[in-house]
N, C-alpha and C positions, 0 to 999 in steps of 0.2 A: 353611080354616084348617088349617095343617100341624102346629102345635105347641100343645098345651094343657097348661099347668102351673099348677094353682091358678087364680088370676084372670088369669094371663098368657096371651094369645092371640097367636100369631105366624103370619104368612103369608110364605113364602119364594118370591120370584118370580125366574124365570130371565130374564124380559124385562120389558117395560113392563106395569104393572098395567092391565088392561082392565075390571076389575070394581070395584064399590064395596063396601067392607067397613064394618062397624060402626065407630064411633069408637074403641072399646076394642081394636081389632086393630092390632098393630104390623106393618107391611109392610116386609120387608127384601129387598134384591136379593142376588145371589150375592156381590157384592163387599163388602157390609156385614156379612154373616153372621160371618166369622171375627173381626172386630173386636168385634162384639156379644157373641160367646161369650167372648172373652178378658176383656171388661169385666165380665162377670157374676161 
């Protein structure tokens, strides 16, 4: 997990996710990250 902010947990992946993460972890790739940050 790359980012922890309160209850928000985010993993930023440069490629395809090869691991399984808990359900409450949001997984973003490099292309989705700028849009996600602008929408916050």
